C-alpha positions as CSV (number, residue, x, y, z in Angstrom):
1,M,-4.6,-6.1,-12.2
2,R,-4.7,-2.7,-14.0
3,A,-8.0,-3.6,-15.7
4,W,-9.5,-4.5,-12.3
5,A,-8.1,-1.4,-10.6
6,V,-9.6,0.9,-13.3
7,D,-13.1,-0.4,-12.4
8,Q,-12.6,0.3,-8.6
9,D,-13.8,3.9,-8.0
10,W,-12.7,3.7,-4.3
11,L,-9.1,2.7,-5.2
12,T,-6.3,5.1,-6.0
13,L,-3.0,3.6,-7.2
14,E,0.3,5.4,-6.5
15,R,3.6,4.5,-8.1
16,L,6.1,4.0,-5.3
17,P,9.9,3.4,-5.5
18,A,11.0,-0.2,-5.6
19,Y,12.3,0.0,-2.0
20,A,10.9,2.7,0.2
21,P,10.9,1.8,3.9
22,A,10.0,5.3,4.9
23,L,6.6,4.8,3.0
24,N,6.0,1.4,4.6
25,P,4.1,1.4,7.9
26,M,5.2,-2.2,8.4
27,E,8.8,-1.2,8.7
28,L,7.8,0.9,11.8
29,L,5.9,-2.0,13.2
30,W,8.9,-4.3,12.9
31,S,11.1,-1.7,14.4
32,A,8.8,-1.4,17.4
33,I,8.8,-5.2,17.9
34,K,12.6,-5.6,17.3
35,T,13.4,-3.2,20.2
36,R,11.3,-5.2,22.7
37,E,9.9,-8.6,22.0
38,L,12.6,-9.6,19.5
39,A,15.5,-8.0,21.3
40,N,17.9,-10.8,22.1
41,P,15.5,-13.7,22.0
42,A,16.8,-16.8,23.6
43,G,14.2,-19.4,22.4
44,D,15.2,-22.9,21.6
45,H,12.8,-23.1,18.6
46,L,11.7,-20.9,15.7
47,A,8.2,-21.1,17.2
48,D,9.5,-19.2,20.2
49,V,10.5,-16.3,18.0
50,A,7.2,-16.5,16.1
51,D,5.4,-16.3,19.5
52,A,7.5,-13.3,20.5
53,A,6.7,-11.5,17.3
54,E,3.0,-12.3,17.7
55,R,3.1,-10.8,21.2
56,G,4.7,-7.7,19.9
57,I,2.0,-7.3,17.2
58,H,-0.7,-7.7,19.8
59,R,1.0,-5.1,22.0
60,V,1.2,-2.6,19.2
61,C,-2.4,-3.3,18.1
62,S,-3.7,-3.0,21.7
63,N,-2.7,0.7,21.6
64,N,-5.4,2.6,19.7
65,Q,-2.9,5.3,18.5
66,L,0.3,3.5,17.9
67,P,-0.6,1.7,14.6
68,W,-2.1,4.9,13.2
69,S,1.0,6.8,14.1
70,F,3.0,4.4,11.9
71,L,0.7,5.4,9.0
72,T,0.9,9.1,9.9
73,H,4.7,8.9,9.9
74,T,4.7,7.8,6.3
75,G,2.7,10.7,5.2
76,L,0.2,8.4,3.6
77,T,-3.5,8.5,4.4
78,I,-6.6,6.2,4.2
79,H,-9.7,7.7,2.8
80,P,-12.6,5.4,3.6
81,K,-15.5,5.3,1.1
82,T,-18.3,7.6,2.1
83,P,-21.4,5.5,2.9
84,Q,-24.4,6.0,0.6
85,N,-27.7,6.7,2.2
C-alpha cells in the first residue's frame, strides 16, 4: 500500500489515532440517523432496520449541505485534483 501511495501525486496520507470518532464524518452520519430513522425501531426483521438506515442515508444525502457539514465538522478537507487543460 505504501509503495502504491507514493506513486499517487493526488493522494496525501495522514496518520490518525487508532480511534478518532471526531475525525470520522461517518460517526456524524450515524448520529443523524440514530436520532430519527433508527430511534426505537420496531421492525420484526433485520431487513426492517436496514431499510430504516437506508432511508436515513438517503435523507441526509438529499440535503446538499448536510453531508458536507459532517466533513467540515471534522476539520478535514477534500482537495480535488486540478484538471489539466
